Every structure is written in C-alpha cells, then in structure tokens.
C-alpha positions as CSV (number, residue, x, y, z in Angstrom):
1,X,-4.7,-6.0,16.3
2,X,-5.0,-7.6,12.7
3,X,-1.5,-8.9,12.4
4,X,-0.8,-12.4,10.9
5,X,2.2,-14.4,10.0
6,X,2.9,-13.9,6.3
7,X,2.2,-16.8,4.0
8,X,4.4,-17.2,1.1
9,X,1.2,-17.4,-1.1
10,X,0.1,-13.9,0.1
11,X,2.2,-12.1,-2.6
12,X,-0.2,-11.2,-5.6
13,X,0.9,-9.3,-8.7
14,X,-1.1,-6.5,-10.3
15,X,-0.5,-4.0,-13.1
16,X,0.5,-1.3,-10.9
17,X,1.2,-1.0,-7.0
18,X,-1.7,1.4,-6.8
19,X,-4.2,-1.1,-8.2
20,X,-2.6,-3.6,-5.9
21,X,-3.8,-1.4,-3.0
22,X,-7.2,-0.8,-4.6
23,X,-7.7,-4.6,-4.8
24,X,-6.8,-4.8,-1.1
25,X,-9.2,-2.4,-0.3
26,X,-12.0,-4.0,-2.2
27,X,-11.2,-7.4,-0.8
28,X,-11.4,-5.8,2.9
29,X,-14.9,-4.8,1.9
30,X,-15.0,-1.8,4.5
31,X,-18.3,-0.3,5.2
32,X,-18.8,2.8,2.7
33,X,-17.8,5.9,4.4
34,X,-15.2,4.3,6.6
35,X,-12.4,6.7,7.3
36,X,-8.8,5.8,6.1
37,X,-5.8,7.7,7.4
38,X,-2.8,8.8,5.1
39,X,0.1,11.0,5.6
40,X,-0.4,14.5,4.0
41,X,2.8,13.7,1.9
42,X,2.2,10.7,-0.4
43,X,1.3,10.0,-3.9
44,X,-2.1,11.6,-4.7
45,X,-3.4,8.5,-6.8
46,X,-3.4,6.2,-3.5
47,X,-5.8,8.1,-1.4
48,X,-7.8,8.7,-4.6
49,X,-8.3,5.2,-5.0
50,X,-9.3,4.8,-1.4
51,X,-12.0,7.6,-2.3
52,X,-13.0,5.6,-5.4
53,X,-13.6,2.6,-3.2
54,X,-16.0,4.5,-1.2
55,X,-13.9,5.4,1.9
56,X,-13.4,8.8,3.4
57,X,-9.8,9.8,3.2
58,X,-8.2,11.7,6.3
59,X,-4.8,13.2,6.1
60,X,-2.5,13.0,9.1
61,X,0.5,15.4,9.5
62,X,4.0,14.2,8.9
63,X,7.1,14.4,11.0
64,X,9.2,17.3,9.8
65,X,12.4,15.3,10.3
66,X,11.6,12.1,8.3
67,X,8.6,13.4,6.3
68,X,6.7,10.3,7.1
69,X,3.3,10.0,8.9
70,X,3.2,11.3,12.7
71,X,1.9,8.6,14.9
72,X,0.6,11.4,17.2
73,X,-1.2,12.9,14.4
74,X,-2.9,9.6,13.7
75,X,-4.0,9.2,17.0
76,X,-5.5,12.8,17.1
77,X,-7.6,11.8,13.9
78,X,-9.1,8.5,14.9
79,X,-12.9,8.5,15.1
80,X,-15.5,5.8,15.4
81,X,-15.5,5.5,11.8
82,X,-11.7,5.1,11.3
83,X,-11.0,1.6,9.8
84,X,-7.4,1.8,8.5
85,X,-4.1,3.6,8.5
86,X,-1.8,3.9,5.4
87,X,1.7,4.5,6.6
88,X,3.8,5.4,3.5
89,X,7.5,4.7,3.7
90,X,9.3,7.5,1.7
91,X,12.5,7.2,-0.1
92,X,13.4,4.0,1.6
93,X,13.0,5.4,5.1
94,X,10.6,3.4,7.3
95,X,7.8,4.8,9.3
96,X,7.9,4.5,13.0
97,X,6.1,1.0,12.9
98,X,6.2,0.2,16.6
99,X,4.1,3.4,17.4
100,X,1.9,2.9,14.4
101,X,1.0,-0.8,15.2
102,X,0.6,0.3,18.9
103,X,-2.1,2.7,17.7
104,X,-3.5,0.4,15.4
105,X,-3.7,-2.2,18.0
106,X,-5.5,0.0,20.6
107,X,-8.1,1.1,18.2
108,X,-8.5,-2.2,16.4
109,X,-7.4,-0.5,12.9
110,X,-6.1,-2.1,10.1
111,X,-2.6,-1.2,8.7
112,X,-1.9,-1.1,5.0
113,X,1.7,-0.2,4.2
114,X,2.5,1.8,1.1
115,X,6.0,0.4,0.2
116,X,6.2,1.9,-3.3
117,X,9.4,3.6,-2.6
118,X,10.9,1.3,0.1
119,X,11.4,-2.1,-1.5
120,X,14.3,-3.8,0.7
121,X,13.8,-1.2,3.6
122,X,13.8,-2.6,7.0
123,X,12.5,-1.5,10.4
124,X,14.5,-3.0,13.3
125,X,15.5,-5.8,11.0
126,X,12.0,-6.6,9.7
127,X,11.0,-6.0,6.0
128,X,8.6,-3.1,5.4
129,X,5.5,-4.4,4.1
130,X,5.3,-7.2,6.8
131,X,3.8,-5.4,9.7
132,X,0.1,-4.9,8.9
133,X,-2.7,-6.6,7.2
134,X,-1.5,-5.7,3.7
135,X,1.1,-3.8,1.7
136,X,1.7,-2.2,-1.8
137,X,4.8,-2.4,-3.7
138,X,5.4,-0.7,-7.2
139,X,7.8,-1.6,-9.9
140,X,7.3,1.5,-12.0
141,X,9.9,3.9,-13.2
142,X,11.9,5.6,-10.5
143,X,11.0,3.0,-7.9
144,X,13.6,0.8,-6.2
145,X,13.1,-2.0,-8.6
146,X,12.0,-0.8,-12.3
147,X,10.5,-3.5,-13.9
148,X,8.9,-1.2,-16.5
149,X,5.6,-1.5,-14.7
150,X,3.9,-3.9,-12.3
151,X,2.9,-3.9,-8.8
152,X,2.4,-6.3,-5.9
153,X,-0.1,-6.8,-3.0
154,X,1.6,-8.5,0.0
155,X,-1.4,-9.7,2.2
156,X,-0.9,-11.4,5.7
157,X,-4.6,-12.4,6.2
158,X,-5.4,-15.7,4.1
159,X,-9.0,-14.6,3.5
160,X,-8.2,-11.3,2.2
161,X,-5.3,-12.8,0.2
162,X,-7.8,-15.2,-1.4
163,X,-10.3,-12.4,-2.3
164,X,-7.4,-10.2,-3.7
165,X,-6.4,-13.2,-5.9
166,X,-10.0,-13.7,-7.1
167,X,-10.1,-10.1,-8.3
168,X,-6.9,-10.4,-10.2
169,X,-7.6,-13.8,-11.7
170,X,-10.8,-12.3,-13.0
171,X,-8.9,-9.8,-15.0
172,X,-8.1,-10.2,-18.8
173,X,-4.6,-10.7,-19.8
174,X,-3.0,-7.8,-21.7
175,X,-2.6,-8.3,-25.4
176,X,0.7,-9.0,-26.9
177,X,0.6,-5.4,-28.5
178,X,0.1,-3.8,-25.0
179,X,3.0,-5.8,-23.7
180,X,5.2,-4.7,-26.3
181,X,4.2,-1.1,-26.0
182,X,5.1,-1.1,-22.4
183,X,8.5,-2.7,-23.1
184,X,9.2,0.0,-25.6
185,X,7.9,2.7,-23.1
186,X,10.4,1.3,-20.5
187,X,13.0,1.3,-23.1
188,X,12.6,5.0,-23.9
189,X,12.2,6.0,-20.2
190,X,15.5,4.4,-19.4
191,X,17.2,6.1,-22.3
192,X,15.8,9.6,-21.3
193,X,16.1,9.2,-17.7
C-alpha cells in the first residue's frame, strides 16, 4: 500500500489538528468526488473538512466493544471511487490497524489516522499515527496534550509532506493580539474545567 518510513522532517504544525488534516487532503490532491471512509463515531468537523475539500464522505460502522471503526464495515463500503480511510483512535484506544492496513493494501487506499485523542497510544508497540500516509494530532483543550491550541500533520510521504509544508508556509503568522487572546482563553479554560 502507500506506506513509507517516517522522516523526522514530516511533522508539520498547524493551527488545529483538523486543519492539519485538511492540509493533508489538499496536498494529496485526490480527484473531486473521491470517497473517503470515516467511522460513524467521530468529531463532525473532520469529515466536514473532507467534504469541503471536494470529497464524498462515507461512514462505516463502529465496533460496539471499542467504538472504533469496524474493518469489516470498511470492506463492505469500498467502491471504485474510494481513495482513503480515516481510522479514528478514540480515547487513547487504537483501532485494529493490522486489519485496516490489510484492507487498504488490498484496495490501494490511503490511510490517514485521526490521532486527536490518542497522542502517546501504541498499537502492538508502534505509535499511532505511523501506520499510514498521514495522521492528525490535536493539542486543543481536553486532548492528551493541551497546548491551548495547535495541531500537527504527521506525513510519511516526502512529496505530500513537502506540499503540506508549502501550504502552511504560505499562511500569515498570527498577530501578537491573537496569541495573547489564545493564551488568555487557555488560562480561562483551565480555571473553569
């Protein structure tokens, strides 16, 4: 399938994890209308960004024991338009990556892991986010590492990583006022949570 050894230069920061995911989708330049499979239990913004990127969102069932995407459901949903699978590792519990990678390899699909709630989690000793072409991590409130905002695109394909970095590098820096506001909001969230 489309798996490559990770290069340390493949970690690219973004304003949010979900935006990192959007940048990966833009860098992949999938044909409009391509299908991308998500678990039916996920943060609604991530599939919405796939839709905004011109892709067709398809929802797979989740395993009732783990609440993670069901690999059998993925297999049933694949069509000739399917291009990617987005396993979401919920609450630090990794998806069944052996089966997902197997399905992806047999159908030549891209795997983009949603690791927003799984920083530090491993699957059979390997960190989540390192199995597919790319992954998103989030550092927002209520995430494993709260940095009062921010996200990360982890990309294993050098060409895709280069395109993601070009997208990010073209963005303007936030103003000092915006940074102060985010720090204040983070402090308030910490107090009230």
